[in-house]
RODO-2510 file (C-alpha; in nm, 4 decimals, decimal comma):
residues 531
     n   res          X          Y          Z
     1     m     2,4591    -0,3079    -1,1365
     2     r     2,2155    -0,1827    -0,8800
     3     a     2,3901    -0,0697    -0,5457
     4     s     2,3648    -0,3039    -0,2580
     5     p     2,1580    -0,1972     0,0389
     6     y     2,4306    -0,3406     0,2808
     7     q     2,7346    -0,0727     0,2853
     8     g     3,0559    -0,0694     0,4534
     9     p     3,3262    -0,3323     0,5398
    10     v     3,3179    -0,5866     0,8296
    11     p     3,4620    -0,4029     1,1366
    12     p     3,7704    -0,6000     1,2818
    13     q     3,7134    -0,8775     1,5375
    14     q     3,8017    -0,7515     1,8943
    15     p     3,8093    -0,9481     2,2218
    16     v     3,5654    -0,8296     2,4995
    17     n     3,6063    -1,0049     2,8310
    18     g     3,7876    -1,2831     2,6707
    19     q     3,5248    -1,3250     2,3990
    20     v     3,5270    -1,2416     2,0248
    21     v     3,2817    -0,9819     1,9275
    22     y     3,2018    -0,9560     1,5590
    23     g     3,1552    -0,6134     1,4432
    24     g     3,1296    -0,4835     1,7948
    25     s     3,2873    -0,2043     2,0102
    26     a     3,5899    -0,2818     2,2228
    27     d     3,4008    -0,1036     2,5003
    28     a     3,2452    -0,3997     2,7099
    29     a     2,9923    -0,1540     2,8662
    30     g     2,8778    -0,0454     2,5105
    31     l     2,7586    -0,3971     2,4296
    32     p     2,4445    -0,5577     2,5553
    33     w     2,6194    -0,8931     2,5941
    34     g     2,9446    -0,7354     2,7262
    35     k     2,7945    -0,5972     3,0359
    36     p     2,9013    -0,7378     3,3760
    37     p     2,6545    -0,9740     3,5633
    38     v     2,3680    -0,7627     3,6979
    39     q     2,2030    -0,8121     4,0395
    40     p     1,8121    -0,8927     4,0042
    41     q     1,6191    -0,5771     4,0092
    42     p     1,2441    -0,5161     4,0544
    43     q     1,1010    -0,5054     3,7025
    44     p     0,8845    -0,1845     3,6262
    45     q     0,5544    -0,2068     3,4714
    46     v     0,5966    -0,1816     3,1034
    47     q     0,3884    -0,1887     2,7929
    48     t     0,3025    -0,5067     2,5902
    49     g     0,2366    -0,5579     2,2222
    50     p     0,4115    -0,6410     1,9003
    51     v     0,7260    -0,4595     2,0119
    52     g     0,7009    -0,6148     2,3768
    53     r     0,8912    -0,5191     2,6936
    54     a     1,1879    -0,3420     2,5325
    55     a     1,2822    -0,1429     2,8510
    56     s     1,2997    -0,4442     3,0704
    57     a     1,4879    -0,6439     2,8063
    58     a     1,7466    -0,3673     2,7610
    59     a     1,8003    -0,3602     3,1384
    60     s     1,9027    -0,7399     3,1302
    61     g     2,0460    -0,7706     2,7836
    62     v     1,8462    -1,0786     2,7051
    63     p     1,5102    -1,1111     2,5486
    64     a     1,2448    -1,0680     2,8459
    65     l     1,0345    -1,3451     2,9373
    66     s     0,6680    -1,2936     2,8699
    67     p     0,3514    -1,4381     3,0279
    68     v     0,2848    -1,8027     2,9710
    69     g     0,1847    -1,8585     2,6051
    70     a     0,3189    -1,5263     2,4831
    71     r     0,6309    -1,4791     2,2815
    72     p     0,9395    -1,3379     2,4259
    73     a     1,0055    -0,9708     2,3913
    74     v     1,3343    -0,8700     2,2234
    75     d     1,6093    -0,6026     2,3308
    76     t     1,5839    -0,3586     2,0310
    77     q     1,9569    -0,2431     2,0927
    78     v     2,0725    -0,6114     2,0656
    79     a     1,8681    -0,6800     1,7381
    80     r     1,9973    -0,3524     1,5774
    81     e     2,3587    -0,4424     1,6700
    82     l     2,3329    -0,7915     1,5207
    83     k     2,1546    -0,6489     1,2226
    84     r     2,4456    -0,3997     1,1462
    85     q     2,6989    -0,6891     1,1861
    86     v     2,5160    -0,9213     0,9441
    87     a     2,4617    -0,6437     0,6908
    88     a     2,8184    -0,5898     0,6852
    89     e     2,9017    -0,9624     0,6493
    90     l     2,6361    -1,0147     0,3936
    91     h     2,7565    -0,7213     0,1809
    92     q     3,1080    -0,8925     0,1753
    93     q     2,9655    -1,2210     0,0781
    94     l     2,7391    -1,0880    -0,1951
    95     s     3,0186    -0,8643    -0,3433
    96     r     3,2442    -1,1921    -0,3699
    97     l     2,9697    -1,3684    -0,5227
    98     s     2,8712    -1,1050    -0,7766
    99     e     3,2523    -1,0942    -0,8766
   100     a     3,2752    -1,4502    -0,9272
   101     s     2,9514    -1,5021    -1,1081
   102     g     2,9586    -1,1614    -1,2889
   103     s     2,5848    -1,1014    -1,1901
   104     e     2,4087    -0,9728    -0,8882
   105     a     2,2492    -1,2127    -0,6539
   106     d     1,8840    -1,2507    -0,6588
   107     r     1,6565    -1,1763    -0,3766
   108     a     1,6250    -1,5507    -0,2710
   109     t     1,9735    -1,5904    -0,2502
   110     r     2,0397    -1,2719    -0,0458
   111     r     1,7772    -1,3781     0,2096
   112     q     1,9057    -1,7357     0,2248
   113     r     2,2620    -1,6335     0,3028
   114     g     2,1327    -1,3560     0,5391
   115     r     1,9260    -1,6082     0,7325
   116     a     2,2509    -1,8346     0,7583
   117     l     2,4371    -1,5297     0,8989
   118     i     2,1570    -1,4146     1,1344
   119     e     2,1656    -1,7716     1,2903
   120     e     2,5450    -1,7467     1,3277
   121     a     2,5287    -1,4045     1,4800
   122     v     2,2661    -1,5007     1,7304
   123     a     2,4525    -1,8185     1,8441
   124     r     2,7680    -1,6031     1,8879
   125     w     2,5637    -1,3522     2,0929
   126     s     2,3879    -1,6220     2,2824
   127     d     2,7350    -1,8026     2,3848
   128     a     2,8718    -1,4689     2,5022
   129     y     2,5882    -1,3902     2,6933
   130     a     2,5653    -1,7271     2,8590
   131     q     2,9477    -1,6745     2,9629
   132     t     2,9062    -1,3392     3,0804
   133     h     2,5849    -1,3760     3,2794
   134     g     2,5996    -1,7498     3,3814
   135     i     2,2501    -1,8174     3,2248
   136     p     2,2082    -1,8902     2,8716
   137     p     1,8992    -1,7562     2,6727
   138     t     1,6410    -2,0095     2,5996
   139     r     1,5909    -2,1531     2,2527
   140     e     1,2714    -1,9528     2,2169
   141     q     1,4340    -1,6282     2,2995
   142     d     1,7199    -1,7080     2,0473
   143     r     1,4536    -1,7727     1,7918
   144     v     1,2670    -1,4454     1,8490
   145     l     1,5758    -1,2486     1,8359
   146     a     1,6684    -1,4027     1,5092
   147     e     1,3375    -1,3208     1,3639
   148     a     1,3686    -0,9543     1,4896
   149     v     1,7143    -0,9299     1,3349
   150     y     1,5647    -1,0856     1,0025
   151     d     1,2708    -0,8226     1,0030
   152     l     1,5167    -0,5315     1,0525
   153     l     1,7352    -0,6520     0,7689
   154     f     1,4927    -0,7772     0,5102
   155     r     1,1438    -0,6627     0,6254
   156     a     1,0120    -0,3609     0,8110
   157     g     1,1486    -0,4155     1,1628
   158     r     0,9468    -0,3560     1,4646
   159     l     0,6814    -0,2340     1,2121
   160     q     0,6423    -0,5732     1,0702
   161     p     0,3908    -0,7217     1,3135
   162     y     0,1433    -0,4600     1,2218
   163     l     0,2013    -0,5385     0,8538
   164     d     0,1449    -0,9118     0,9077
   165     d    -0,1826    -0,8507     1,0863
   166     p    -0,4429    -0,9122     0,8237
   167     e    -0,7046    -0,7117     1,0429
   168     i    -0,5257    -0,3818     1,0351
   169     e    -0,6275    -0,1513     0,7546
   170     n    -0,4374     0,1597     0,8140
   171     i    -0,1142     0,2393     1,0060
   172     l    -0,0363     0,6047     1,1162
   173     i     0,2860     0,7088     1,2500
   174     n     0,3557     1,0619     1,3946
   175     g     0,7146     1,0144     1,4997
   176     c     0,8622     0,6837     1,6436
   177     d     0,6580     0,6727     1,9549
   178     d     0,3110     0,8021     1,8330
   179     v     0,1882     0,5086     1,6357
   180     w    -0,1814     0,4410     1,5687
   181     v    -0,3560     0,1531     1,3796
   182     s    -0,7131     0,0969     1,2643
   183     r    -0,8577    -0,2451     1,2461
   184     v    -1,1640    -0,3788     1,0482
   185     h    -1,4716    -0,2105     1,2107
   186     q    -1,2761    -0,0680     1,4926
   187     p    -1,1749     0,2994     1,5453
   188     l    -0,8205     0,4157     1,5604
   189     r    -0,6287     0,3192     1,8647
   190     q    -0,2573     0,3786     1,9951
   191     v    -0,0062     0,1004     1,9772
   192     p     0,3595     0,0744     2,1130
   193     p     0,6419     0,2589     1,9383
   194     v     0,7977     0,1286     1,6050
   195     a     1,1442     0,2666     1,6775
   196     d     1,3370     0,4085     1,9864
   197     t     1,4023     0,7509     1,8032
   198     d     1,2992     0,9455     1,4980
   199     e     1,6459     0,8878     1,3519
   200     e     1,5923     0,5060     1,3764
   201     l     1,2506     0,5528     1,2166
   202     v     1,3943     0,7331     0,9285
   203     e     1,6679     0,4636     0,8936
   204     l     1,4066     0,2037     0,8791
   205     l     1,2111     0,3831     0,6079
   206     q     1,5357     0,4318     0,4001
   207     d     1,6046     0,0400     0,4194
   208     l     1,2457    -0,0077     0,3165
   209     a     1,3203     0,2276     0,0111
   210     r     1,6279     0,0243    -0,0777
   211     q     1,4382    -0,3010    -0,0564
   212     h     1,1238    -0,2101    -0,2406
   213     g     1,1978     0,0958    -0,4403
   214     g     1,3836    -0,0498    -0,7339
   215     g     1,6826     0,1517    -0,6539
   216     e     1,5162     0,4766    -0,7426
   217     r     1,3263     0,5930    -0,4331
   218     s     1,4794     0,7563    -0,1248
   219     l     1,4065     0,9544     0,1857
   220     s     1,6476     1,2364     0,2626
   221     t     1,6941     1,6044     0,2855
   222     a     1,6870     1,6170    -0,0867
   223     s     1,4011     1,3794    -0,1352
   224     p     1,1858     1,4586     0,1781
   225     m     0,8668     1,2451     0,0614
   226     l     0,8596     0,8760    -0,0043
   227     a     0,5894     0,6707    -0,1656
   228     l     0,6491     0,2923    -0,1684
   229     r     0,4627    -0,0368    -0,2348
   230     l     0,5283    -0,2941     0,0380
   231     e     0,5044    -0,6685     0,0347
   232     g     0,1563    -0,7827     0,0226
   233     g     0,0344    -0,4849    -0,1858
   234     m     0,0394    -0,2198     0,0948
   235     r     0,0967     0,1326     0,0068
   236     l     0,3431     0,3578     0,2292
   237     q     0,3780     0,7419     0,2111
   238     a     0,6354     0,9170     0,4344
   239     m     0,7348     1,2750     0,4829
   240     t     1,0359     1,4128     0,6786
   241     e     1,2483     1,7437     0,6683
   242     v     0,9249     1,9271     0,5859
   243     t     0,7648     1,8160     0,8902
   244     p     0,8637     1,8443     1,2542
   245     r     0,8865     1,4614     1,2872
   246     p     0,8934     1,1723     1,0407
   247     y     0,5146     1,1150     0,9294
   248     v     0,4052     0,7776     0,7760
   249     a     0,0739     0,6524     0,6559
   250     i     0,0380     0,2863     0,5433
   251     r    -0,2795     0,1581     0,3979
   252     r    -0,3617    -0,2229     0,3162
   253     h    -0,5729    -0,3466     0,0329
   254     r    -0,7586    -0,6211     0,2234
   255     v    -0,9489    -0,7377    -0,0760
   256     a    -0,6552    -0,8265    -0,2832
   257     s    -0,7981    -1,0474    -0,5460
   258     a    -1,1736    -0,9961    -0,5207
   259     t    -1,4083    -1,0386    -0,8178
   260     l    -1,7558    -0,8788    -0,8375
   261     s    -1,9066    -1,1949    -0,6882
   262     d    -1,6792    -1,1432    -0,3910
   263     l    -1,8054    -0,7666    -0,3634
   264     v    -2,1622    -0,8845    -0,3707
   265     q    -2,0867    -1,1130    -0,0559
   266     l    -1,9086    -0,8122     0,1028
   267     g    -2,1920    -0,5809     0,0463
   268     t    -2,0158    -0,3343    -0,1845
   269     v    -2,2631    -0,4088    -0,4635
   270     d    -2,5764    -0,6209    -0,5191
   271     s    -2,5932    -0,8816    -0,7877
   272     t    -2,7773    -0,6535    -1,0195
   273     l    -2,5282    -0,3965    -1,0084
   274     a    -2,2495    -0,6582    -1,0375
   275     a    -2,4104    -0,7771    -1,3569
   276     f    -2,4432    -0,4187    -1,4915
   277     l    -2,0689    -0,3453    -1,4236
   278     a    -1,9651    -0,6855    -1,5778
   279     a    -2,1607    -0,5939    -1,8983
   280     a    -2,0284    -0,2596    -1,9027
   281     i    -1,6627    -0,3922    -1,9171
   282     r    -1,7556    -0,6494    -2,1712
   283     a    -1,9273    -0,3711    -2,3900
   284     r    -1,5984    -0,1859    -2,3684
   285     k    -1,7313     0,1303    -2,1767
   286     n    -1,4942     0,3643    -2,0358
   287     v    -1,5568     0,3916    -1,6626
   288     m    -1,4141     0,6274    -1,3872
   289     i    -1,4366     0,5026    -1,0281
   290     t    -1,4428     0,7823    -0,7974
   291     g    -1,4805     0,8230    -0,3985
   292     t    -1,2599     0,9455    -0,1182
   293     q    -0,9615     0,7774     0,0368
   294     g    -1,0035     0,4288     0,1809
   295     v    -1,3598     0,3662     0,0427
   296     g    -1,2453     0,0604    -0,1871
   297     k    -1,1931     0,2229    -0,5247
   298     t    -0,8852     0,0299    -0,6165
   299     s    -1,0660    -0,3121    -0,4897
   300     l    -1,3690    -0,2345    -0,7193
   301     l    -1,1400    -0,1522    -1,0122
   302     r    -0,9426    -0,4706    -0,9614
   303     a    -1,2829    -0,6579    -0,9510
   304     m    -1,4054    -0,4932    -1,2603
   305     a    -1,0600    -0,5773    -1,4450
   306     a    -1,1405    -0,9375    -1,3824
   307     e    -1,4293    -0,9238    -1,6246
   308     i    -1,1928    -0,8281    -1,9073
   309     p    -1,1782    -1,1388    -2,1643
   310     p    -0,8417    -1,3070    -2,0559
   311     d    -0,7012    -1,3015    -2,4066
   312     e    -0,6981    -0,9108    -2,4335
   313     r    -0,3674    -0,7341    -2,4071
   314     v    -0,3941    -0,4692    -2,1146
   315     g    -0,1721    -0,2095    -1,9740
   316     t    -0,1662    -0,0705    -1,6268
   317     l    -0,0153     0,2535    -1,5232
   318     e     0,0468     0,3397    -1,1421
   319     s     0,2512     0,5436    -0,9284
   320     e     0,3090     0,2324    -0,7060
   321     f     0,1862    -0,1084    -0,8104
   322     e    -0,1433    -0,1835    -0,6358
   323     l    -0,3564    -0,3414    -0,8913
   324     w    -0,1305    -0,6582    -0,9423
   325     l    -0,3171    -0,7540    -1,2497
   326     h     0,0049    -0,8819    -1,3738
   327     t     0,0419    -1,1355    -1,1047
   328     l    -0,3216    -1,2391    -1,0564
   329     g    -0,3227    -1,4637    -1,3462
   330     h    -0,6632    -1,3887    -1,5052
   331     l    -0,5267    -1,1867    -1,7960
   332     k    -0,2762    -1,3630    -2,0116
   333     q    -0,1098    -1,0309    -2,1405
   334     v    -0,0572    -0,7583    -1,8913
   335     v     0,2053    -0,4713    -1,9446
   336     p     0,2457    -0,3172    -1,6113
   337     m     0,4264     0,0326    -1,5863
   338     e     0,5231     0,2077    -1,2776
   339     a     0,5942     0,5757    -1,2552
   340     r     0,9402     0,6671    -1,1374
   341     e     1,0509     0,9240    -0,8930
   342     g     1,3321     1,1730    -0,9430
   343     n     1,6540     1,1607    -0,7615
   344     g     1,6101     1,4950    -0,5879
   345     e     1,8114     1,7129    -0,8277
   346     r     1,5913     1,9515    -1,0358
   347     v     1,6781     2,0148    -1,3970
   348     d     1,4590     2,2755    -1,5756
   349     g     1,2446     2,3040    -1,2811
   350     r     1,1586     1,9193    -1,2585
   351     l     1,3174     1,6282    -1,0790
   352     a     1,5897     1,4680    -1,2729
   353     g     1,5071     1,1081    -1,3926
   354     e     1,1224     1,1544    -1,2997
   355     l     0,8829     0,9867    -1,5226
   356     t     0,5305     1,0561    -1,4572
   357     i     0,2163     0,8485    -1,5636
   358     g     0,1275     1,1042    -1,7955
   359     e     0,4677     1,0609    -1,9749
   360     l     0,4144     0,6863    -1,9701
   361     i     0,0751     0,7004    -2,1629
   362     p     0,2279     0,7920    -2,5023
   363     a     0,4665     0,5009    -2,4746
   364     a     0,1812     0,2700    -2,3695
   365     l    -0,0167     0,3546    -2,6604
   366     r     0,2386     0,2027    -2,8782
   367     m     0,2342    -0,1236    -2,6958
   368     t    -0,0489    -0,2455    -2,8930
   369     l    -0,2931    -0,2487    -2,6017
   370     s    -0,6507    -0,3056    -2,6185
   371     r    -0,7218    -0,1239    -2,2921
   372     i    -0,5479     0,1048    -2,0560
   373     i    -0,6027     0,1029    -1,6747
   374     v    -0,4797     0,4037    -1,4536
   375     g    -0,4600     0,3201    -1,0951
   376     e    -0,5205     0,6697    -0,9762
   377     v    -0,5459     1,0073    -1,1824
   378     r    -0,4167     1,2781    -0,9568
   379     s    -0,2899     1,5617    -1,1877
   380     a    -0,2377     1,6554    -1,5369
   381     e    -0,2252     1,3065    -1,6576
   382     v    -0,6043     1,3288    -1,6697
   383     v    -0,5780     1,4859    -2,0129
   384     p    -0,3792     1,1934    -2,1734
   385     m    -0,6186     0,9469    -2,0074
   386     l    -0,9228     1,1178    -2,1541
   387     r    -0,7586     1,1188    -2,4986
   388     v    -0,6865     0,7494    -2,4599
   389     m    -1,0650     0,6908    -2,3676
   390     t    -1,1662     0,9017    -2,6558
   391     n    -0,9419     0,7630    -2,9236
   392     g    -0,9076     0,3951    -2,8119
   393     e    -1,1235     0,1020    -2,8658
   394     g    -1,2924     0,1756    -2,5385
   395     g    -1,3203    -0,0306    -2,2164
   396     s    -1,0281     0,1808    -2,0174
   397     m    -1,0722     0,2566    -1,6581
   398     c    -0,9238     0,4810    -1,3877
   399     t    -0,9931     0,6048    -1,0344
   400     l    -1,0250     0,9640    -0,9239
   401     h    -1,0519     1,1111    -0,5697
   402     a    -1,3914     1,2995    -0,5297
   403     r    -1,6078     1,3575    -0,2278
   404     g    -1,9485     1,3272    -0,4048
   405     p    -2,0472     1,1771    -0,7484
   406     h    -2,1745     1,5171    -0,8888
   407     m    -1,8466     1,6739    -0,7969
   408     v    -1,6659     1,4529    -1,0492
   409     v    -1,7060     1,6726    -1,3557
   410     d    -1,5694     1,9768    -1,1927
   411     r    -1,2919     1,7735    -1,0371
   412     i    -1,1896     1,6468    -1,3953
   413     a    -1,2018     2,0105    -1,5175
   414     e    -0,9758     2,1238    -1,2165
   415     l    -0,7116     1,8606    -1,3191
   416     c    -0,7437     1,9379    -1,6818
   417     l    -0,6518     2,3013    -1,6047
   418     e    -0,3148     2,1672    -1,4645
   419     y    -0,2239     2,0457    -1,8093
   420     g    -0,1332     2,3836    -1,9501
   421     a    -0,2428     2,7299    -2,0180
   422     h    -0,4242     2,6329    -2,3369
   423     m    -0,6629     2,4217    -2,1575
   424     t    -1,0016     2,5776    -2,0907
   425     d    -1,3286     2,4552    -1,8941
   426     t    -1,5094     2,4311    -2,2153
   427     l    -1,2467     2,1935    -2,3741
   428     a    -1,2233     1,9968    -2,0421
   429     y    -1,6124     1,9438    -2,0343
   430     r    -1,5812     1,8469    -2,4017
   431     l    -1,3070     1,5994    -2,3250
   432     t    -1,5036     1,4353    -2,0423
   433     a    -1,8275     1,4267    -2,2418
   434     n    -1,6526     1,2475    -2,5348
   435     a    -1,4284     1,0208    -2,3195
   436     v    -1,6247     0,8813    -2,0065
   437     d    -1,9375     0,6615    -2,0297
   438     f    -1,9774     0,5896    -1,6715
   439     i    -1,8871     0,7307    -1,3396
   440     v    -1,8966     0,4772    -1,0516
   441     h    -1,8981     0,6457    -0,7094
   442     v    -1,7847     0,4421    -0,3865
   443     a    -1,8882     0,5602    -0,0475
   444     m    -1,8297     0,4790     0,3130
   445     v    -2,0365     0,5198     0,6314
   446     d    -1,8152     0,4777     0,9231
   447     e    -2,0230     0,3977     1,2454
   448     t    -1,7328     0,2570     1,4459
   449     a    -1,7509     0,5476     1,6932
   450     v    -2,1106     0,4664     1,7874
   451     g    -2,0416     0,0801     1,8215
   452     g    -2,1313     0,0116     1,4452
   453     r    -1,9189    -0,0969     1,1549
   454     r    -1,7615     0,0557     0,8333
   455     h    -1,9987     0,0240     0,5348
   456     r    -1,8438     0,0345     0,1990
   457     f    -2,0732     0,0475    -0,1071
   458     v    -2,1317     0,1721    -0,4513
   459     s    -2,3794     0,4572    -0,4072
   460     h    -2,4083     0,5984    -0,7667
   461     v    -2,3690     0,5009    -1,1248
   462     l    -2,3701     0,8009    -1,3533
   463     e    -2,3880     0,7650    -1,7256
   464     v    -2,2343     1,0551    -1,9097
   465     a    -2,4546     1,1269    -2,2002
   466     g    -2,2857     1,3798    -2,4120
   467     l    -2,2779     1,7697    -2,3569
   468     g    -2,5772     1,9141    -2,1948
   469     e    -2,7447     2,2533    -2,2835
   470     s    -2,5006     2,4461    -2,0457
   471     g    -2,2082     2,3216    -2,2164
   472     r    -2,1303     2,0717    -1,9309
   473     p    -2,1437     1,6996    -1,9525
   474     a    -2,5062     1,5677    -1,9160
   475     l    -2,5274     1,3141    -1,6236
   476     n    -2,7958     1,0339    -1,6054
   477     t    -2,8337     0,8653    -1,2836
   478     v    -2,8546     0,4837    -1,3676
   479     f    -2,8102     0,3610    -1,0025
   480     g    -2,8546     0,5705    -0,6996
   481     p    -2,9676     0,5827    -0,3487
   482     r    -3,3570     0,5710    -0,2827
   483     p    -3,3940     0,7763     0,0471
   484     e    -3,7965     0,7316     0,0264
   485     l    -3,7200     0,3429     0,0605
   486     g    -3,4572     0,3960     0,3189
   487     e    -3,1837     0,2617     0,0866
   488     v    -2,8612     0,4533     0,0782
   489     r    -2,6768     0,1931    -0,1472
   490     a    -2,7011     0,2093    -0,5446
   491     v    -3,0281     0,0696    -0,6770
   492     p    -3,1794     0,1026    -1,0185
   493     v    -3,3158     0,4392    -1,1069
   494     t    -3,3078     0,5097    -1,4789
   495     p    -3,2230     0,2893    -1,7770
   496     p    -2,9053     0,4218    -1,9576
   497     h    -2,8995     0,5404    -2,3259
   498     c    -2,6564     0,2585    -2,4094
   499     l    -2,8704    -0,0087    -2,2825
   500     d    -2,8698    -0,1969    -2,6107
   501     d    -2,4820    -0,2118    -2,5977
   502     l    -2,5251    -0,3736    -2,2587
   503     r    -2,7852    -0,6201    -2,3733
   504     r    -2,5474    -0,7305    -2,6628
   505     a    -2,2812    -0,7906    -2,3859
   506     g    -2,5154    -1,0239    -2,2021
   507     f    -2,6993    -0,7947    -1,9622
   508     d    -3,0501    -0,8808    -1,8658
   509     a    -3,2435    -0,5482    -1,8772
   510     g    -3,5262    -0,6854    -1,6888
   511     l    -3,2977    -0,6630    -1,3874
   512     l    -3,3409    -0,2840    -1,3831
   513     g    -3,7158    -0,3114    -1,3094
   514     s    -3,6837    -0,3729    -0,9414
   515     p    -3,6454    -0,0522    -0,7400
   516     y    -3,4855    -0,2265    -0,4631
   517     g    -3,2399    -0,4190    -0,6950
   518     t    -3,1604    -0,7456    -0,5291
   519     w    -3,0817    -0,6117    -0,1793
   520     s    -3,2924    -0,8074     0,0653
   521     a    -3,3521    -0,5184     0,2912
   522     p    -3,2172    -0,1524     0,3125
   523     l    -2,8716    -0,0956     0,4632
   524     s    -2,8883    -0,1281     0,8346
   525     l    -2,7272     0,1680     0,9792
   526     r    -2,7268     0,2847     1,3542
   527     i    -2,7971     0,6480     1,2810
   528     g    -3,0296     0,7594     0,9841
   529     g    -2,8617     0,7561     0,6258
   530     m    -2,6468     0,9449     0,3992
   531     r    -2,6654     1,3072     0,3284
***
């Protein structure tokens, strides 16, 4: 049975100022609702934002009143104490329920019971506060406090408002009080803290690991790095112990279920390139999508996967689920596989219990899959991936980090050399030439610093046309930028050698005749073009 994230018994009930405090301290001064009445004091200027006016709330012990139309702020100390009480009570309830039923309570049951306990805990706190201070909290203040406790217990605490904001693409945390976010077409800006201390931030990350890590991921001295998928498909990477403070990076996939038609509307590709990529998938061509971080590789991979015939049996391999092909509903048979991190103990030079993507591929090949999709190739798993592409029926895909399209071949060779001492550049080049049919490179031009926007688009489609004279894979630029026309996005350049295969898959070869593709005008940039 998986260990419950709610640990510890319920502390004894103790009277405080004539009131019963559940799970609290006997020291009245140690509880926000056990403080003696305070005289009104001038309120200092405090920050506003998703975490509100925590300083003034802490001074009064009640959620602070915000300006008209804004939601009340929350005293984070009160919320954390109530979360601790509810967690202990919930753990006892779930333990009794598991003993009675012989099975662990599901997620919905845990959250339903937790919600009820939170309402009870907030009601007790509200009554105690009213009797101590003579002024009861408002219904809205109670509601906001209950939401804050729920977020701490089941979601991401004070980080949750940023996760709920669909316009936020990246959240960067450099310690609890140094938090930055970037919104769509806006530069980074600093926002209020997500925790009062670094220790509280680490505790939040540990809670997230228990909630979303499948019982296998943790953040501790033994495991100082944490990679997680969060609700909504967001990806979290955290580090501590090896850094002076806890550092966290969270990235949102804003285009969760886009098709190639959607990407045409977003300006990532034009309709000519969309038709070409769709035909490449139907013709079972092996495709590698490349680019730097945050340019939209995963979104393009997901959109191209939507072109796979729905009756095919497909396997996905990822370090953290981000593609979500098994939940989107287009494909009837998807075998999703997620790598497993070790538990911090090393056995024979590797983490005990670790399962890498490379180790999952041989098992995937025995699952009678027509295609294999690897979310991201980062290391030595590139070799089994290339072998899958070489030996399978075709139509497999993956993503790879590379700064430029013509760097991809050498980047693959570098990763191949991590596979073992017997690997050489020559063998890596041969594997690449035999395995990959197309390299699709995604680029981004960020002009937010000069008042513009972020432009994400496919800049190149390269055909791998066997080994060249130098023993390196020969690359044929099928789509690429046309600087002489002022166009930095991918437009037709040279027909591919496999054009007949694409025509059999329904592609209209006449579309390659337009040097502009189907763009109505070159990409409008504030400053020049791309290098």
